[in-house]
C-alpha positions as CSV (number, residue, x, y, z in Angstrom):
1,M,133.8,100.9,117.8
2,R,132.2,104.3,117.3
3,L,130.0,105.0,114.3
4,A,128.8,108.5,113.3
5,I,125.7,108.8,111.1
6,I,125.0,112.1,109.5
7,G,121.2,112.7,109.0
8,G,118.3,112.0,111.2
9,G,115.7,111.2,108.6
10,I,114.2,107.8,108.2
11,V,117.3,106.4,106.3
12,G,119.8,107.6,108.9
13,L,117.6,106.4,111.8
14,A,116.9,103.0,110.2
15,V,120.6,102.4,109.6
16,A,121.4,103.3,113.2
17,Y,118.6,101.0,114.5
18,R,119.6,98.0,112.3
19,V,123.3,98.4,113.1
20,G,122.5,98.6,116.8
21,V,120.4,95.4,116.6
22,R,123.0,93.5,114.7
23,Y,126.2,94.9,116.4
24,P,125.2,95.8,120.0
25,D,128.8,96.7,120.9
26,V,128.9,99.5,118.4
27,R,128.4,103.0,119.9
28,I,126.4,105.0,117.4
29,T,125.8,108.7,117.2
30,V,123.2,110.2,114.8
31,F,123.7,113.9,114.0
32,E,120.6,115.8,112.9
33,K,120.6,119.5,112.2
34,E,116.9,120.0,113.0
35,A,115.3,120.0,116.4
36,G,113.6,116.6,115.7
37,P,113.7,113.6,113.4
38,G,112.5,113.6,109.8
39,R,111.7,117.3,109.4
40,H,112.2,117.2,105.6
41,Q,111.5,114.5,103.1
42,S,110.9,111.8,105.6
43,G,108.1,113.8,107.3
44,N,106.8,115.5,104.2
45,N,105.5,112.7,102.0
46,S,102.2,111.0,101.4
47,G,102.8,108.1,103.9
48,V,102.5,105.3,101.3
49,L,104.0,101.8,101.8
50,H,105.1,100.9,98.3
51,C,105.5,97.1,97.6
52,G,107.7,97.2,94.4
53,L,105.2,97.3,91.6
54,Y,107.2,99.7,89.4
55,Y,110.8,98.5,89.6
56,K,112.8,96.4,87.2
57,P,112.7,92.8,88.4
58,G,115.9,91.8,90.1
59,S,117.0,95.3,90.6
60,L,118.1,96.7,94.0
61,K,115.1,99.0,94.1
62,A,112.8,96.0,93.5
63,R,114.4,93.8,96.2
64,L,114.5,96.7,98.7
65,A,110.8,97.5,98.1
66,V,109.6,93.9,98.3
67,T,111.5,93.0,101.5
68,G,111.3,96.6,102.9
69,I,107.5,96.8,103.1
70,Q,107.5,93.4,105.0
71,K,110.1,94.7,107.5
72,M,108.3,98.0,107.9
73,E,105.0,96.3,108.6
74,S,106.6,94.0,111.1
75,F,108.3,97.0,112.9
76,C,105.0,98.8,113.1
77,E,103.2,95.8,114.6
78,R,105.9,95.4,117.2
79,N,105.7,99.0,118.1
80,T,102.0,99.6,117.8
81,I,102.4,102.2,115.0
82,P,99.4,102.9,112.9
83,F,99.5,101.3,109.4
84,E,97.1,99.7,107.1
85,R,97.5,97.4,104.1
86,C,94.6,99.1,102.2
87,G,95.5,98.3,98.6
88,K,96.0,100.5,95.6
89,L,94.2,100.8,92.3
90,V,96.1,101.8,89.2
91,V,93.7,103.1,86.5
92,A,94.2,103.2,82.7
93,V,92.0,106.0,81.6
94,D,92.1,105.2,77.9
95,E,93.1,102.5,75.5
96,S,96.6,104.0,75.0
97,E,97.4,103.1,78.6
98,R,96.1,99.6,78.6
99,V,99.3,98.1,77.2
100,R,101.4,99.8,79.9
101,L,98.9,98.6,82.6
102,H,99.5,95.0,81.4
103,W,103.2,95.6,81.4
104,L,103.0,96.8,85.1
105,H,101.0,93.7,85.9
106,E,103.8,91.5,84.5
107,R,106.4,93.4,86.3
108,G,104.6,93.1,89.6
109,L,104.3,89.3,89.1
110,A,108.0,89.1,88.4
111,N,108.6,90.9,91.6
112,A,106.6,88.3,93.5
113,L,103.7,90.6,94.5
114,E,100.7,88.7,95.8
115,G,97.1,89.0,94.8
116,L,97.5,91.3,91.7
117,R,94.3,91.5,89.8
118,L,93.6,93.0,86.3
119,L,90.2,94.7,86.2
120,G,87.7,95.6,83.5
121,R,85.8,98.9,83.4
122,E,82.9,97.6,85.5
123,Q,85.2,95.9,88.1
124,I,87.0,99.1,88.9
125,A,83.9,100.2,90.9
126,E,84.4,97.2,93.3
127,Y,87.4,99.0,94.8
128,E,86.8,102.7,93.9
129,P,83.2,103.5,92.9
130,H,84.0,107.0,91.8
131,A,87.1,106.2,89.7
132,T,86.7,105.6,85.9
133,G,88.9,104.0,83.3
134,V,89.0,101.3,80.6
135,A,91.0,99.0,82.9
136,G,92.6,98.8,86.3
137,L,95.2,96.9,88.3
138,H,94.4,96.2,92.0
139,V,97.6,95.9,94.1
140,P,96.5,94.6,97.5
141,Q,99.9,94.8,99.2
142,E,100.2,98.6,99.1
143,G,99.5,100.4,102.3
144,I,99.7,103.6,104.3
145,V,101.6,104.4,107.5
146,D,102.5,107.1,109.9
147,Y,106.2,107.7,109.1
148,V,106.6,110.3,111.8
149,A,105.5,107.8,114.4
150,V,108.0,105.2,112.9
151,M,110.8,107.7,113.3
152,R,109.9,108.5,116.9
153,A,110.0,104.8,117.7
154,M,113.4,104.4,116.0
155,V,114.8,107.2,118.0
156,A,113.6,105.5,121.2
157,H,115.1,102.2,120.2
158,I,118.4,103.8,119.3
159,H,118.6,105.4,122.8
160,S,117.6,102.2,124.5
161,Q,120.5,100.4,122.7
162,G,122.9,102.8,124.4
163,S,123.5,104.9,121.4
164,K,122.1,108.5,120.8
165,V,120.6,110.9,118.4
166,V,121.9,114.4,118.7
167,F,119.5,117.1,117.5
168,N,120.4,120.7,116.6
169,A,123.7,119.3,115.5
170,K,124.5,120.6,112.0
171,V,127.7,119.1,110.6
172,F,130.0,121.8,109.2
173,G,133.4,120.1,109.4
174,L,134.8,116.6,108.9
175,E,138.5,115.8,109.4
176,R,140.0,112.4,108.8
177,H,143.2,111.5,110.8
178,R,143.4,108.2,112.6
179,T,139.7,108.6,113.3
180,W,137.0,111.0,112.1
181,K,136.5,114.3,113.9
182,V,132.9,115.4,113.3
183,V,132.5,119.2,113.9
184,T,128.9,120.2,114.6
185,T,126.9,123.1,116.1
186,A,126.5,120.8,119.1
187,G,130.2,120.3,119.6
188,E,133.0,118.1,118.3
189,F,132.8,114.3,118.3
190,E,135.1,111.4,117.4
191,A,134.2,108.4,115.4
192,D,135.9,105.4,113.8
193,F,133.5,105.1,110.9
194,L,131.2,107.6,109.2
195,I,127.9,107.0,107.2
196,N,126.4,109.8,105.1
197,C,122.6,109.8,105.3
198,A,122.2,113.5,104.8
199,G,119.4,113.4,102.2
200,L,119.1,116.7,100.4
201,H,122.6,117.7,101.5
202,C,124.4,114.3,101.0
203,D,126.5,115.7,98.2
204,R,127.8,118.6,100.3
205,V,128.5,116.3,103.3
206,S,130.4,114.0,100.9
207,R,132.6,117.0,99.9
208,L,133.1,117.9,103.5
209,A,134.5,114.4,103.9
210,G,136.9,114.9,101.0
211,A,135.0,113.0,98.4
212,R,134.2,114.5,94.9
213,P,130.8,113.1,93.9
214,S,130.0,113.5,90.2
215,A,126.3,113.7,90.9
216,R,124.6,116.7,92.5
217,I,121.3,117.1,94.3
218,V,118.6,118.9,92.3
219,P,115.6,119.7,94.5
220,F,112.1,119.1,93.4
221,R,109.1,120.1,95.4
222,G,105.9,118.0,95.5
223,E,102.8,120.1,95.9
224,Y,99.6,118.6,97.3
225,Y,96.0,119.6,97.7
226,K,93.7,118.1,100.2
227,L,90.1,117.0,99.5
228,K,87.5,118.8,101.5
229,P,86.2,116.6,104.2
230,E,82.7,116.4,102.7
231,R,84.2,115.1,99.4
232,A,86.7,112.6,100.9
233,Y,84.1,109.8,100.2
234,L,85.2,110.0,96.6
235,V,88.3,108.1,97.4
236,R,88.4,104.9,99.5
237,N,92.1,104.2,99.5
238,L,94.9,104.9,96.9
239,I,94.1,105.7,93.2
240,Y,97.1,106.1,90.9
241,P,97.5,106.7,87.1
242,V,99.4,104.4,84.8
243,P,102.9,106.0,84.8
244,D,104.6,107.0,81.6
245,P,108.0,105.1,81.5
246,R,109.5,108.0,79.6
247,F,109.3,110.2,82.7
248,P,110.7,109.8,86.2
249,F,107.6,110.8,88.1
250,L,104.4,108.9,88.7
251,G,101.9,111.7,88.1
252,V,99.3,113.2,90.4
253,H,97.2,110.7,92.4
254,F,94.9,110.2,95.4
255,T,96.1,109.0,98.8
256,R,94.1,108.3,101.9
257,M,96.1,109.3,104.9
258,I,96.5,107.1,108.0
259,R,95.4,110.0,110.3
260,G,92.4,110.8,108.1
261,G,91.7,112.8,105.0
262,V,92.7,112.4,101.4
263,E,95.6,114.1,99.7
264,A,95.7,114.8,96.0
265,G,99.1,115.1,94.3
266,P,101.9,115.6,94.1
267,N,103.2,117.2,91.0
268,A,107.0,117.7,90.8
269,V,108.4,121.1,90.2
270,L,111.9,122.5,90.5
271,A,112.5,124.1,93.9
272,L,114.7,127.2,94.3
273,A,115.9,126.0,97.7
274,R,116.8,122.5,98.8
275,E,114.4,122.9,101.7
276,G,112.0,125.1,99.7
277,Y,108.5,124.1,100.6
278,K,107.0,127.3,99.2
279,K,107.4,129.0,95.9
280,S,108.7,132.1,97.7
281,Q,111.6,130.3,99.3
282,I,114.8,131.0,97.4
283,V,118.4,130.2,98.4
284,P,121.0,131.6,96.0
285,R,123.6,129.0,96.7
286,D,121.0,126.2,95.9
287,V,120.0,127.9,92.7
288,M,123.6,128.2,91.6
289,D,124.2,124.5,92.4
290,V,121.3,123.7,90.0
291,V,122.0,126.1,87.1
292,T,125.8,125.2,87.0
293,Y,125.1,121.5,86.9
294,M,125.1,120.0,83.4
295,G,123.0,117.0,84.6
296,F,120.1,119.3,85.3
297,W,120.1,120.8,81.8
298,K,120.3,117.3,80.3
299,F,117.3,116.3,82.4
300,V,115.3,119.4,81.1
301,A,116.3,118.7,77.5
302,K,115.2,115.1,77.8
303,H,111.9,115.8,79.6
304,R,110.9,119.2,78.3
305,S,107.2,118.5,77.8
306,M,106.9,117.0,81.3
307,C,108.7,119.9,82.9
308,L,106.3,122.4,81.2
309,R,103.3,120.4,82.3
310,E,104.4,120.2,85.9
311,L,105.1,123.9,86.0
312,E,101.6,124.6,84.6
313,Q,100.0,122.5,87.3
314,S,102.1,124.3,89.9
315,F,100.7,127.7,89.0
316,S,97.2,126.7,87.8
317,R,94.8,125.0,90.2
318,H,92.5,124.3,87.2
319,S,95.2,122.4,85.4
320,F,96.1,120.4,88.6
321,C,92.4,119.5,89.0
322,R,92.1,118.6,85.4
323,A,94.8,116.0,85.8
324,L,93.1,114.6,88.9
325,R,89.7,114.4,87.2
326,R,91.1,111.9,84.7
327,L,91.0,109.4,87.5
328,V,88.0,110.7,89.5
329,P,85.7,112.8,87.3
């Protein structure tokens, strides 16, 4: 059996790796339009191993996070990939956030997280001496990892299983007859089954395959600063705010990186290109996809104040820093 997977980010590679382990007779081809794996979201994130603190108990997200972090750590150990279970501190900066912090604690317990500990004002300093708040929640199972190294190892495993990852292979045509014909910039390929792991472009790939998805990708860019090396001592590991359940984003936070240094962020601001990592990057087709999508306008109407705040932080370093100083004055 031949399986085609579109997208060489961490989702596409993980699917290929696991299918290859479970069904060694399946011949898998992963198509990735870039020259290497994970050049977009998978290689442009803060490298955190989340253990399932935030998600509704019993939900698919919660189950995937709780079991996923265990499998990721096991994969890293087997492949000597740098990772660290360093722990995270969630800080309630005032009394209005204390109730939500206790709610997070209960949710974490329901998701079977281990070692959760509610902290008082003085106990916060045990984990993060420069953070301040009225209360805290220590989450010892959170960690950091080198996701780029993870993806390189997955590519090597896929090739060793007799399958392959084809880079510089942008898919621009899909035809379904008795089998799938996958038309790419690297040539044409045949497959019996097709899995769409195209990330930022998964809705467009779905349409190429003849589907009509009701949802549409709306790209948001996360913007980070990096602490100066001489100030990195202010953050030991991970410091997060208490999230507001009304909004879909966690808020700016501090993350120690597995390769050194501390990142501060991200905010979440609408991008004018699906692969727009700078404000100056604009792709008219991507903009039209957003402004003609009613789901986007419903989102803006529902979260107007949050959208304005994120925009302000995007254009004002002072505003961005003010949000961070709530956690580390």
